C-alpha positions in Angstrom: -17.3 -3.4 15.1 -15.9 -6.4 16.8 -15.8 -7.4 13.0 -12.8 -4.7 13.1 -11.6 -5.7 16.0 -11.1 -8.7 14.4 -9.5 -7.9 11.0 -7.0 -5.4 13.2 -5.7 -8.3 15.5 -4.9 -11.2 12.8 -3.5 -8.2 10.5 -0.8 -6.7 13.5 0.0 -10.3 14.3 2.8 -9.6 11.8 3.0 -6.1 12.2 3.2 -5.4 15.9 6.2 -8.0 16.6 9.2 -6.2 15.3 10.5 -6.1 12.3 14.5 -6.2 12.1 14.5 -6.1 15.7 18.1 -6.6 17.4 17.9 -9.3 19.5 20.8 -9.5 20.5 20.2 -6.7 21.8 18.3 -8.1 24.7 20.8 -10.5 25.6 21.7 -8.5 28.7 21.4 -5.2 30.0 24.5 -4.1 29.7 23.9 -3.0 26.3 25.4 0.7 25.4 21.8 2.5 25.5 23.0 5.6 24.8 25.5 5.5 21.9 21.6 4.1 20.3 19.8 6.7 20.9 22.5 9.3 20.2 22.6 7.8 16.3 19.5 8.9 15.8 18.3 5.9 13.7 15.1 4.9 13.5 15.4 2.2 13.8 17.2 1.7 17.1 15.3 4.4 18.9 12.4 2.2 18.0 14.3 -0.9 19.0 14.9 1.0 23.0 11.4 2.2 22.7 10.1 -1.3 22.9 13.1 -2.3 25.1 11.6 0.3 27.5 7.7 -0.1 26.2 8.2 -3.8 27.6 10.6 -4.5 29.8 13.0 -6.2 28.2 16.6 -5.6 29.2 15.7 -2.4 31.1 12.8 -1.8 33.7 9.4 -1.1 31.9 8.8 2.5 31.3 6.6 3.7 29.0 7.2 7.5 29.5 10.7 6.4 27.9 9.1 4.2 25.3 6.5 7.4 24.9 9.4 9.4 23.9 11.9 7.1 21.7 8.7 5.7 19.7 8.0 10.0 19.2 11.7 10.5 18.1 11.7 7.7 15.6 7.8 8.1 14.6 8.9 11.5 13.7 11.8 10.2 11.3 9.0 8.3 9.7 9.2 5.1 11.3 5.5 3.5 11.2 5.7 1.0 13.7 6.3 4.0 16.7 4.3 5.7 15.2 1.1 2.4 15.7 2.9 2.1 19.5 3.1 5.7 20.1 -0.8 6.0 19.4 -1.9 3.2 21.7 -0.2 4.9 24.1 -2.1 7.9 23.9 -5.3 6.1 23.3 -4.8 4.1 26.9 -2.8 7.2 28.6 -0.1 4.7 29.4 3.6 6.4 30.3 1.4 9.4 28.9 -1.9 11.7 29.4 -4.0 10.5 27.2 -4.7 12.1 23.9 -7.4 11.1 21.6 -6.2 13.8 19.1 -2.5 12.8 19.4 -3.4 9.3 18.8 -5.8 10.0 15.7 -2.6 11.9 14.6 -0.2 9.2 14.6 -2.8 6.7 13.3 -3.4 8.9 10.4 0.7 9.0 9.8 0.7 5.4 10.3 -2.3 4.3 8.1 0.0 6.1 4.4 1.9 2.9 4.7 -0.3 0.8 7.3 -4.2 0.4 6.5 -5.1 -1.6 9.8 -4.2 1.5 12.0 -6.8 3.1 9.8 -9.7 0.8 11.7 -8.2 1.5 15.3 -8.3 5.6 14.5 -12.0 5.2 12.8 -12.8 3.2 16.2 -11.1 6.3 18.5 -12.8 9.4 16.7 -16.3 7.5 17.2 -15.3 8.3 21.0 -14.3 11.9 20.3 -17.2 14.6 19.7 -17.2 16.5 16.0 -15.2 19.2 17.1 -12.6 17.1 18.5 -12.1 15.0 15.4 -12.2 18.4 13.3 -9.7 20.0 15.6 -7.3 17.1 14.9 -8.0 16.9 11.3 -6.7 20.3 11.1 -4.0 19.5 13.3 -2.7 17.0 10.9 -2.9 18.8 7.7 -1.3 22.1 9.4 1.6 19.6 10.4 2.1 18.1 7.1 2.8 21.8 5.7 
């Protein structure tokens, strides 16, 4: 499993550094965050989530980060799916839920294969029943 973690780390160096992140939005905390949220633009939602996740220009707040990641993930933003899954995995800002983490990682791995490594690691910790339950939820969710 150590090699899988190393691959994830190395491949994630570029993926996890937000691509297209509006760096000027971090200049100060006077940015109108609400206009970004009301736009429902998934990149803006991700940017806002990342700010709260990392305390960039705003006080760190993982619960808010999770909510904005979720909105962007539901809009198809792959990085948001991945970050949201990590929050669920750790129970950081949300109640720990490995089934939800796997759900979001499965969605992300369709366009980002290293997400599969994280999902497989989590599934090893899940019982067979929990893993099957998560797979059924994903199938129902895709329909």
